[in-house]
Each structure stands twice: as structure tokens, then as C-alpha cells.
VMD Tcl script that builds the backbone (N, CA, C; Angstrom):
set m [mol new atoms 435]
animate dup $m
set s [atomselect $m all]
$s set {name element resname resid chain x y z} {
  {N N MET 1 A 60.201 95.188 146.038}
  {CA C MET 1 A 59.203 95.429 145.064}
  {C C MET 1 A 59.711 94.871 143.574}
  {N N GLU 2 A 58.723 94.407 142.990}
  {CA C GLU 2 A 59.396 93.950 141.552}
  {C C GLU 2 A 59.410 94.620 140.522}
  {N N GLN 3 A 60.424 94.555 139.656}
  {CA C GLN 3 A 60.867 95.267 139.026}
  {C C GLN 3 A 59.582 94.936 137.718}
  {N N PRO 4 A 59.537 95.880 136.856}
  {CA C PRO 4 A 58.615 95.792 135.551}
  {C C PRO 4 A 59.278 94.620 134.482}
  {N N SER 5 A 58.882 93.880 134.067}
  {CA C SER 5 A 59.473 92.864 133.166}
  {C C SER 5 A 59.920 93.652 131.722}
  {N N LYS 6 A 61.052 93.624 131.445}
  {CA C LYS 6 A 61.435 93.830 130.333}
  {C C LYS 6 A 60.872 93.382 128.660}
  {N N PRO 7 A 60.810 94.504 128.088}
  {CA C PRO 7 A 59.956 93.746 126.892}
  {C C PRO 7 A 61.110 93.099 126.201}
  {N N ASN 8 A 60.442 92.316 125.210}
  {CA C ASN 8 A 61.469 91.301 124.445}
  {C C ASN 8 A 61.444 92.074 123.102}
  {N N SER 9 A 62.195 91.801 122.432}
  {CA C SER 9 A 63.067 92.440 121.089}
  {C C SER 9 A 61.679 92.282 119.923}
  {N N SER 10 A 60.472 91.550 120.532}
  {CA C SER 10 A 59.484 91.533 119.563}
  {C C SER 10 A 58.276 92.640 119.817}
  {N N SER 11 A 58.851 93.400 120.739}
  {CA C SER 11 A 57.977 94.575 121.223}
  {C C SER 11 A 58.073 95.860 120.115}
  {N N THR 12 A 57.133 96.709 120.766}
  {CA C THR 12 A 57.556 98.047 119.740}
  {C C THR 12 A 58.754 98.346 119.878}
  {N N SER 13 A 59.196 98.845 118.323}
  {CA C SER 13 A 60.577 99.368 118.193}
  {C C SER 13 A 60.390 100.374 117.608}
  {N N VAL 14 A 61.551 101.235 117.322}
  {CA C VAL 14 A 61.644 102.640 116.691}
  {C C VAL 14 A 60.996 102.679 115.298}
  {N N ARG 15 A 61.360 101.299 114.665}
  {CA C ARG 15 A 60.885 101.513 113.115}
  {C C ARG 15 A 59.372 101.248 113.266}
  {N N ASP 16 A 58.791 100.294 114.402}
  {CA C ASP 16 A 57.281 100.021 114.461}
  {C C ASP 16 A 56.441 101.744 114.719}
  {N N LEU 17 A 57.221 102.521 115.844}
  {CA C LEU 17 A 56.733 103.889 116.219}
  {C C LEU 17 A 56.886 104.414 114.809}
  {N N ARG 18 A 57.859 104.542 113.993}
  {CA C ARG 18 A 57.715 105.456 112.808}
  {C C ARG 18 A 56.545 105.089 111.988}
  {N N MET 19 A 56.407 104.051 111.821}
  {CA C MET 19 A 55.121 103.176 110.963}
  {C C MET 19 A 53.876 103.795 111.479}
  {N N MET 20 A 53.708 103.595 112.921}
  {CA C MET 20 A 52.648 104.582 113.589}
  {C C MET 20 A 52.498 105.734 113.349}
  {N N LYS 21 A 53.352 106.566 113.789}
  {CA C LYS 21 A 53.266 107.925 113.642}
  {C C LYS 21 A 53.136 108.452 112.174}
  {N N GLY 22 A 53.507 107.837 110.975}
  {CA C GLY 22 A 53.612 108.043 109.830}
  {C C GLY 22 A 54.748 108.274 109.409}
  {N N LYS 23 A 55.153 107.864 108.107}
  {CA C LYS 23 A 56.800 107.413 107.325}
  {C C LYS 23 A 57.358 108.655 107.354}
  {N N GLU 24 A 56.692 109.947 107.324}
  {CA C GLU 24 A 57.184 111.319 107.253}
  {C C GLU 24 A 57.678 111.489 108.416}
  {N N LYS 25 A 57.151 111.759 109.418}
  {CA C LYS 25 A 57.668 112.201 110.663}
  {C C LYS 25 A 58.281 111.329 111.456}
  {N N LEU 26 A 59.578 111.585 111.876}
  {CA C LEU 26 A 60.358 110.318 112.831}
  {C C LEU 26 A 59.963 110.938 114.139}
  {N N PRO 27 A 59.873 110.217 115.096}
  {CA C PRO 27 A 59.656 110.324 116.640}
  {C C PRO 27 A 60.808 111.052 117.145}
  {N N THR 28 A 60.640 112.017 117.801}
  {CA C THR 28 A 61.562 112.840 118.833}
  {C C THR 28 A 62.017 111.742 119.880}
  {N N PRO 29 A 63.579 112.051 120.222}
  {CA C PRO 29 A 63.829 111.075 121.478}
  {C C PRO 29 A 63.015 111.238 122.473}
  {N N ARG 30 A 62.297 112.206 122.853}
  {CA C ARG 30 A 61.638 112.603 124.364}
  {C C ARG 30 A 60.305 111.485 123.903}
  {N N GLU 31 A 59.725 111.506 122.712}
  {CA C GLU 31 A 58.575 110.753 122.248}
  {C C GLU 31 A 58.864 109.019 122.545}
  {N N LEU 32 A 60.066 108.747 122.129}
  {CA C LEU 32 A 60.412 107.273 121.948}
  {C C LEU 32 A 60.545 107.050 123.979}
  {N N ILE 33 A 61.393 107.677 124.544}
  {CA C ILE 33 A 61.444 107.673 125.998}
  {C C ILE 33 A 60.081 107.455 126.514}
  {N N SER 34 A 59.085 108.333 126.319}
  {CA C SER 34 A 58.388 108.398 126.935}
  {C C SER 34 A 57.065 106.980 126.512}
  {N N HIS 35 A 57.499 106.692 125.401}
  {CA C HIS 35 A 56.570 105.568 124.727}
  {C C HIS 35 A 56.954 104.153 125.410}
  {N N TYR 36 A 58.472 103.903 125.852}
  {CA C TYR 36 A 58.826 102.862 126.614}
  {C C TYR 36 A 58.728 103.079 128.347}
  {N N GLU 37 A 58.707 104.532 128.784}
  {CA C GLU 37 A 58.040 104.695 130.060}
  {C C GLU 37 A 56.597 104.219 130.232}
  {N N SER 38 A 55.903 104.342 129.110}
  {CA C SER 38 A 54.521 103.983 129.263}
  {C C SER 38 A 54.313 102.623 129.377}
  {N N GLN 39 A 55.481 101.665 128.692}
  {CA C GLN 39 A 55.484 100.432 128.917}
  {C C GLN 39 A 56.009 99.698 130.252}
  {N N GLY 40 A 56.396 100.855 130.952}
  {CA C GLY 40 A 57.029 100.171 132.614}
  {C C GLY 40 A 58.120 100.525 133.012}
  {N N MET 41 A 59.019 100.932 131.921}
  {CA C MET 41 A 60.400 101.194 132.267}
  {C C MET 41 A 60.856 102.494 132.921}
  {N N ASP 42 A 61.926 102.568 133.684}
  {CA C ASP 42 A 62.194 103.843 134.534}
  {C C ASP 42 A 62.922 104.555 133.351}
  {N N PRO 43 A 63.062 105.749 133.588}
  {CA C PRO 43 A 63.755 106.457 132.549}
  {C C PRO 43 A 64.978 106.267 132.145}
  {N N GLN 44 A 66.077 105.583 133.107}
  {CA C GLN 44 A 67.318 105.296 132.600}
  {C C GLN 44 A 67.271 104.139 131.443}
  {N N GLN 45 A 66.261 103.414 131.650}
  {CA C GLN 45 A 66.113 102.167 131.399}
  {C C GLN 45 A 65.484 102.263 129.784}
  {N N ALA 46 A 64.579 103.407 129.799}
  {CA C ALA 46 A 63.982 103.761 128.421}
  {C C ALA 46 A 64.770 104.633 127.565}
  {N N SER 47 A 65.756 105.127 128.342}
  {CA C SER 47 A 66.972 106.070 127.576}
  {C C SER 47 A 67.705 104.766 126.899}
  {N N LEU 48 A 68.179 103.896 127.396}
  {CA C LEU 48 A 68.922 102.750 127.135}
  {C C LEU 48 A 68.220 101.865 125.677}
  {N N LYS 49 A 67.020 101.918 126.156}
  {CA C LYS 49 A 66.514 100.849 125.292}
  {C C LYS 49 A 66.134 101.864 123.993}
  {N N VAL 50 A 66.299 103.212 123.938}
  {CA C VAL 50 A 66.180 104.127 122.796}
  {C C VAL 50 A 67.387 104.156 121.917}
  {N N ILE 51 A 68.474 104.138 122.873}
  {CA C ILE 51 A 69.840 103.978 121.891}
  {C C ILE 51 A 70.123 102.810 121.391}
  {N N GLU 52 A 69.734 101.618 122.139}
  {CA C GLU 52 A 69.885 100.325 121.531}
  {C C GLU 52 A 69.236 100.566 120.104}
  {N N ASP 53 A 67.780 100.814 120.405}
  {CA C ASP 53 A 67.025 101.062 119.243}
  {C C ASP 53 A 67.782 101.612 117.737}
  {N N LEU 54 A 68.033 102.845 118.326}
  {CA C LEU 54 A 69.011 103.565 117.292}
  {C C LEU 54 A 70.048 103.063 116.681}
  {N N GLN 55 A 70.744 102.309 117.467}
  {CA C GLN 55 A 72.021 101.627 117.078}
  {C C GLN 55 A 71.724 100.549 116.001}
  {N N LYS 56 A 70.671 99.673 116.441}
  {CA C LYS 56 A 70.188 98.593 115.592}
  {C C LYS 56 A 69.861 98.972 114.247}
  {N N VAL 57 A 68.869 100.094 114.169}
  {CA C VAL 57 A 68.519 100.658 112.903}
  {C C VAL 57 A 69.546 101.052 112.194}
  {N N LEU 58 A 70.614 102.197 112.968}
  {CA C LEU 58 A 71.768 102.321 111.957}
  {C C LEU 58 A 72.773 101.148 111.704}
  {N N PHE 59 A 73.111 100.369 112.388}
  {CA C PHE 59 A 73.590 99.311 111.841}
  {C C PHE 59 A 73.026 98.603 110.710}
  {N N GLN 60 A 71.411 98.218 110.595}
  {CA C GLN 60 A 70.719 97.841 109.553}
  {C C GLN 60 A 71.046 98.573 108.337}
  {N N VAL 61 A 70.849 100.123 108.707}
  {CA C VAL 61 A 71.233 101.096 107.370}
  {C C VAL 61 A 72.376 100.836 106.950}
  {N N ILE 62 A 73.521 100.699 107.488}
  {CA C ILE 62 A 74.693 100.831 107.027}
  {C C ILE 62 A 74.876 99.445 106.434}
  {N N SER 63 A 74.412 98.227 107.129}
  {CA C SER 63 A 74.772 96.811 106.403}
  {C C SER 63 A 73.997 96.704 105.157}
  {N N SER 64 A 73.026 97.177 105.098}
  {CA C SER 64 A 72.088 97.035 103.905}
  {C C SER 64 A 72.860 97.962 102.805}
  {N N ARG 65 A 73.191 99.008 103.178}
  {CA C ARG 65 A 73.663 99.733 102.058}
  {C C ARG 65 A 75.211 99.203 101.419}
  {N N SER 66 A 75.939 98.727 102.473}
  {CA C SER 66 A 77.238 98.271 102.160}
  {C C SER 66 A 77.041 96.962 101.404}
  {N N SER 67 A 75.920 96.365 101.626}
  {CA C SER 67 A 75.957 94.984 101.159}
  {C C SER 67 A 75.181 95.084 99.633}
  {N N SER 68 A 74.663 96.292 99.212}
  {CA C SER 68 A 74.024 96.513 98.153}
  {C C SER 68 A 74.903 96.170 96.611}
  {N N ARG 69 A 74.315 95.905 95.400}
  {CA C ARG 69 A 75.381 95.439 94.403}
  {C C ARG 69 A 75.928 96.425 93.947}
  {N N LYS 70 A 75.380 97.844 93.944}
  {CA C LYS 70 A 75.703 98.706 93.163}
  {C C LYS 70 A 77.257 99.381 93.776}
  {N N ASP 71 A 77.073 99.164 95.218}
  {CA C ASP 71 A 78.207 99.815 96.120}
  {C C ASP 71 A 79.230 98.803 96.168}
  {N N LYS 72 A 79.066 97.545 95.809}
  {CA C LYS 72 A 80.091 96.310 95.901}
  {C C LYS 72 A 80.849 96.775 94.660}
  {N N LEU 73 A 79.939 96.895 93.536}
  {CA C LEU 73 A 80.557 97.359 92.036}
  {C C LEU 73 A 81.405 98.686 92.045}
  {N N LEU 74 A 80.954 99.364 92.896}
  {CA C LEU 74 A 81.640 100.819 92.879}
  {C C LEU 74 A 82.896 100.725 93.898}
  {N N SER 75 A 82.820 99.670 94.539}
  {CA C SER 75 A 83.982 99.678 95.756}
  {C C SER 75 A 85.050 98.919 94.802}
  {N N GLN 76 A 84.462 97.571 93.960}
  {CA C GLN 76 A 85.425 96.912 93.355}
  {C C GLN 76 A 86.473 97.626 92.313}
  {N N GLN 77 A 85.447 98.629 91.745}
  {CA C GLN 77 A 85.847 99.591 90.413}
  {C C GLN 77 A 87.004 100.696 91.133}
  {N N SER 78 A 86.720 101.295 92.421}
  {CA C SER 78 A 87.508 101.996 92.922}
  {C C SER 78 A 88.785 101.456 93.238}
  {N N SER 79 A 88.689 100.214 94.003}
  {CA C SER 79 A 89.820 99.421 94.009}
  {C C SER 79 A 90.849 99.181 93.052}
  {N N ARG 80 A 90.050 98.842 91.873}
  {CA C ARG 80 A 90.950 98.450 90.861}
  {C C ARG 80 A 91.929 99.763 89.905}
  {N N LYS 81 A 90.947 101.035 90.205}
  {CA C LYS 81 A 91.530 102.340 89.779}
  {C C LYS 81 A 92.761 102.685 90.795}
  {N N ILE 82 A 92.788 102.293 92.148}
  {CA C ILE 82 A 93.434 102.714 92.927}
  {C C ILE 82 A 94.850 101.974 92.556}
  {N N ASP 83 A 94.599 100.315 92.173}
  {CA C ASP 83 A 95.531 99.719 92.268}
  {C C ASP 83 A 96.338 100.100 90.663}
  {N N SER 84 A 95.557 100.286 89.665}
  {CA C SER 84 A 96.128 100.664 88.504}
  {C C SER 84 A 97.123 101.989 88.719}
  {N N VAL 85 A 96.794 103.154 89.502}
  {CA C VAL 85 A 97.325 104.096 89.562}
  {C C VAL 85 A 98.872 103.723 90.435}
  {N N ILE 86 A 98.687 102.948 91.261}
  {CA C ILE 86 A 99.783 102.889 92.231}
  {C C ILE 86 A 100.744 101.994 91.252}
  {N N SER 87 A 100.236 100.982 90.715}
  {CA C SER 87 A 101.186 100.133 89.538}
  {C C SER 87 A 101.849 101.410 88.614}
  {N N ARG 88 A 101.096 102.222 88.101}
  {CA C ARG 88 A 101.725 103.217 87.295}
  {C C ARG 88 A 102.680 104.011 88.006}
  {N N LEU 89 A 102.615 104.219 89.296}
  {CA C LEU 89 A 103.326 105.308 90.138}
  {C C LEU 89 A 104.861 104.348 90.079}
  {N N ALA 90 A 104.506 102.993 90.481}
  {CA C ALA 90 A 105.637 102.352 90.794}
  {C C ALA 90 A 106.642 102.101 89.240}
  {N N ILE 91 A 106.001 102.286 88.352}
  {CA C ILE 91 A 106.655 102.016 86.902}
  {C C ILE 91 A 107.633 103.452 86.812}
  {N N LEU 92 A 106.473 104.399 86.838}
  {CA C LEU 92 A 107.495 105.777 86.678}
  {C C LEU 92 A 108.563 105.834 87.759}
  {N N GLU 93 A 108.415 105.400 89.340}
  {CA C GLU 93 A 109.511 105.761 90.114}
  {C C GLU 93 A 110.645 104.562 89.715}
  {N N MET 94 A 110.545 103.207 89.192}
  {CA C MET 94 A 111.606 102.597 88.596}
  {C C MET 94 A 112.240 103.373 87.531}
  {N N LYS 95 A 111.595 103.937 86.400}
  {CA C LYS 95 A 112.175 104.810 85.422}
  {C C LYS 95 A 113.191 105.729 85.877}
  {N N LEU 96 A 112.626 106.815 86.704}
  {CA C LEU 96 A 113.234 107.861 87.430}
  {C C LEU 96 A 114.627 107.150 87.774}
  {N N ASP 97 A 114.311 106.198 88.918}
  {CA C ASP 97 A 115.752 105.526 89.487}
  {C C ASP 97 A 116.595 104.970 88.613}
  {N N SER 98 A 116.047 104.703 87.390}
  {CA C SER 98 A 117.291 103.838 86.447}
  {C C SER 98 A 117.893 105.005 85.710}
  {N N LYS 99 A 117.476 106.085 85.696}
  {CA C LYS 99 A 118.089 107.226 84.914}
  {C C LYS 99 A 118.987 107.991 85.755}
  {N N PRO 100 A 120.462 108.574 85.024}
  {CA C PRO 100 A 121.191 108.999 86.008}
  {C C PRO 100 A 120.668 110.298 86.478}
  {N N GLY 101 A 121.549 110.719 87.504}
  {CA C GLY 101 A 121.204 112.314 87.986}
  {C C GLY 101 A 122.066 113.089 87.372}
  {N N TYR 102 A 121.962 114.159 87.716}
  {CA C TYR 102 A 122.526 115.336 87.195}
  {C C TYR 102 A 124.210 115.516 87.376}
  {N N PRO 103 A 124.706 114.579 88.477}
  {CA C PRO 103 A 126.328 114.423 88.348}
  {C C PRO 103 A 126.690 113.451 87.250}
  {N N GLU 104 A 125.989 112.239 87.320}
  {CA C GLU 104 A 126.192 111.359 86.573}
  {C C GLU 104 A 126.085 111.661 85.012}
  {N N ALA 105 A 124.886 112.477 84.544}
  {CA C ALA 105 A 124.931 112.950 83.326}
  {C C ALA 105 A 125.792 113.998 82.870}
  {N N PHE 106 A 126.857 114.709 83.718}
  {CA C PHE 106 A 127.757 115.451 83.800}
  {C C PHE 106 A 128.845 114.888 83.423}
  {N N SER 107 A 129.054 113.931 84.092}
  {CA C SER 107 A 130.533 113.566 84.047}
  {C C SER 107 A 130.467 112.549 82.824}
  {N N ILE 108 A 129.285 111.819 82.217}
  {CA C ILE 108 A 129.232 111.114 81.120}
  {C C ILE 108 A 129.368 111.934 79.484}
  {N N GLY 109 A 128.739 113.366 79.956}
  {CA C GLY 109 A 128.950 114.240 79.046}
  {C C GLY 109 A 130.717 114.508 78.979}
  {N N VAL 110 A 131.200 114.847 79.829}
  {CA C VAL 110 A 132.428 115.078 79.988}
  {C C VAL 110 A 133.397 114.043 79.506}
  {N N VAL 111 A 133.086 112.901 79.763}
  {CA C VAL 111 A 133.923 111.795 79.168}
  {C C VAL 111 A 133.758 111.626 77.438}
  {N N SER 112 A 132.588 111.726 77.294}
  {CA C SER 112 A 131.999 111.177 75.823}
  {C C SER 112 A 132.710 112.402 75.094}
  {N N GLY 113 A 132.433 113.697 75.488}
  {CA C GLY 113 A 133.340 115.065 74.502}
  {C C GLY 113 A 135.039 114.562 74.901}
  {N N ALA 114 A 135.505 114.404 75.876}
  {CA C ALA 114 A 137.207 113.855 75.801}
  {C C ALA 114 A 137.551 112.794 74.846}
  {N N ALA 115 A 136.406 111.970 74.772}
  {CA C ALA 115 A 136.803 111.003 73.742}
  {C C ALA 115 A 136.501 111.342 72.290}
  {N N LEU 116 A 135.732 111.994 71.947}
  {CA C LEU 116 A 135.334 112.616 70.451}
  {C C LEU 116 A 136.626 113.527 70.362}
  {N N ASN 117 A 136.868 114.201 71.274}
  {CA C ASN 117 A 138.143 115.240 70.949}
  {C C ASN 117 A 139.689 114.139 70.528}
  {N N GLY 118 A 139.420 113.134 71.599}
  {CA C GLY 118 A 140.631 112.273 71.296}
  {C C GLY 118 A 140.768 111.581 70.010}
  {N N ILE 119 A 139.578 111.101 69.474}
  {CA C ILE 119 A 139.392 110.378 68.349}
  {C C ILE 119 A 139.638 111.479 67.179}
  {N N GLY 120 A 139.306 112.741 67.449}
  {CA C GLY 120 A 139.456 113.641 66.586}
  {C C GLY 120 A 140.723 114.038 65.950}
  {N N SER 121 A 141.609 114.287 66.939}
  {CA C SER 121 A 143.150 114.294 66.899}
  {C C SER 121 A 143.748 113.082 66.557}
  {N N VAL 122 A 143.342 111.894 66.771}
  {CA C VAL 122 A 143.972 110.620 66.601}
  {C C VAL 122 A 143.742 110.377 65.038}
  {N N MET 123 A 142.266 110.898 64.510}
  {CA C MET 123 A 141.622 110.027 63.406}
  {C C MET 123 A 142.543 110.296 62.145}
  {N N PRO 124 A 143.120 111.653 62.054}
  {CA C PRO 124 A 144.183 111.696 60.852}
  {C C PRO 124 A 145.153 110.578 60.706}
  {N N HIS 125 A 145.950 110.644 61.861}
  {CA C HIS 125 A 147.167 109.496 62.001}
  {C C HIS 125 A 146.188 108.007 61.863}
  {N N LEU 126 A 145.469 107.974 62.246}
  {CA C LEU 126 A 144.919 106.431 62.150}
  {C C LEU 126 A 144.465 106.208 60.624}
  {N N LEU 127 A 143.726 107.337 60.092}
  {CA C LEU 127 A 143.464 107.165 58.629}
  {C C LEU 127 A 144.682 107.029 57.801}
  {N N ARG 128 A 145.573 107.803 58.076}
  {CA C ARG 128 A 146.878 107.614 57.255}
  {C C ARG 128 A 147.695 105.990 57.323}
  {N N ALA 129 A 147.404 105.556 58.594}
  {CA C ALA 129 A 148.164 104.139 58.681}
  {C C ALA 129 A 147.062 103.184 58.213}
  {N N ILE 130 A 145.840 103.372 58.255}
  {CA C ILE 130 A 144.968 102.446 57.571}
  {C C ILE 130 A 145.165 102.370 56.188}
  {N N GLY 131 A 145.556 103.837 55.483}
  {CA C GLY 131 A 145.636 103.651 54.216}
  {C C GLY 131 A 147.045 103.120 53.639}
  {N N GLN 132 A 148.006 103.081 54.399}
  {CA C GLN 132 A 149.379 102.404 54.124}
  {C C GLN 132 A 149.157 101.175 54.445}
  {N N VAL 133 A 148.217 100.337 55.184}
  {CA C VAL 133 A 148.245 98.916 55.307}
  {C C VAL 133 A 147.514 98.338 53.975}
  {N N TRP 134 A 146.463 99.224 53.783}
  {CA C TRP 134 A 145.760 99.020 52.643}
  {C C TRP 134 A 146.659 98.935 50.929}
  {N N SER 135 A 147.142 99.882 51.118}
  {CA C SER 135 A 148.249 99.756 49.949}
  {C C SER 135 A 149.434 98.879 50.041}
  {N N ALA 136 A 149.945 98.747 50.872}
  {CA C ALA 136 A 150.895 97.535 51.290}
  {C C ALA 136 A 150.185 96.186 50.468}
  {N N VAL 137 A 148.952 96.094 51.326}
  {CA C VAL 137 A 148.287 94.642 50.801}
  {C C VAL 137 A 148.196 94.567 49.706}
  {N N GLY 138 A 147.545 95.690 48.840}
  {CA C GLY 138 A 147.271 96.079 47.692}
  {C C GLY 138 A 148.531 95.558 46.585}
  {N N SER 139 A 149.862 96.408 47.072}
  {CA C SER 139 A 151.024 95.821 46.256}
  {C C SER 139 A 151.198 94.667 46.519}
  {N N ILE 140 A 151.095 93.651 47.353}
  {CA C ILE 140 A 151.691 92.757 47.307}
  {C C ILE 140 A 150.858 91.709 46.713}
  {N N ASN 141 A 149.653 91.897 46.789}
  {CA C ASN 141 A 148.590 91.242 45.900}
  {C C ASN 141 A 148.802 91.699 44.254}
  {N N LYS 142 A 149.468 92.425 43.981}
  {CA C LYS 142 A 149.830 92.797 42.288}
  {C C LYS 142 A 151.014 91.944 41.969}
  {N N GLN 143 A 151.755 91.725 42.873}
  {CA C GLN 143 A 153.371 91.315 42.715}
  {C C GLN 143 A 153.125 90.094 42.488}
  {N N GLN 144 A 152.149 89.082 43.142}
  {CA C GLN 144 A 151.791 87.933 43.305}
  {C C GLN 144 A 150.773 87.539 41.780}
  {N N GLN 145 A 150.339 88.510 41.445}
  {CA C GLN 145 A 149.669 88.048 40.018}
  {C C GLN 145 A 150.533 87.787 38.864}
}
mol reanalyze $m
mol bondsrecalc $m
mol representation Tube
mol addrep $m
């Protein structure tokens, strides 16, 4: 037996059916299958053709939507915002890494406190020695004049 010829891509598609039925009412899957069966396809071929047409329409909707100018602009803006957030986080991370932690800060405080106490106890002796050197230099200068 001879198989019925398969309709080519220029035959009635899902979009054409929608235009025939009216723009507001979409055809049901059963209506689409019965439409292709009326063209001489068996039920399995008609189901595959309906799925193929629906995939084409879905792909066209997705591709037309993603290629719109507004969507491209929004995607570029969102990628810029994400880049700026990532760079700010990287800067914050570097700042946090460069600061000393609690143990380091505590040890710096202890060392600086000890140094200040050491300077405080040595300071009177140091000032007295500087004063003696100053007076000695001043007396030598007076004697030379």
C-alpha cells in the first residue's frame, strides 16, 4: 500500500489554524491532530506533526523575545550590575583580608602598651640626659666666646 504523502512545511501549520479559528481561541491538541489526520496522516504521524509545530512556535517566540532590543538592553544592564556587585565584594574581601584579626590586634596592643610603659619609665632619665648634654654644649659655646 502506498503511504499518503507528507505535507511540506508550506502546508497549514498551527499558526495558520489559529488564524482560521480566530486569534482569541487556540486550537486544542485534539483539533490539531484531527486536522492533520484529515490531510491523510495516521494518528502517530499527526501527533508528531503537532509536536513539531508547537516546538517551532515555541522556538520562534523564544528567539523573537530574546532578540528584542529591550531585552538585550535589560540583560546588558543586569550583567553590568552583577559585575559591579562582584567587584565591590572583591574590594571588601581584600580590605578584610588586609586587616589584622583578633589575635594579631591583641598582640599589637600588648606590644604597644609595653612600649609606652617602657618609654614612660625611661623618659625622665632620657630627659635628664638630654638636658645635661644641652647644658654642656651651651657652656662650651659660652667659654669660646
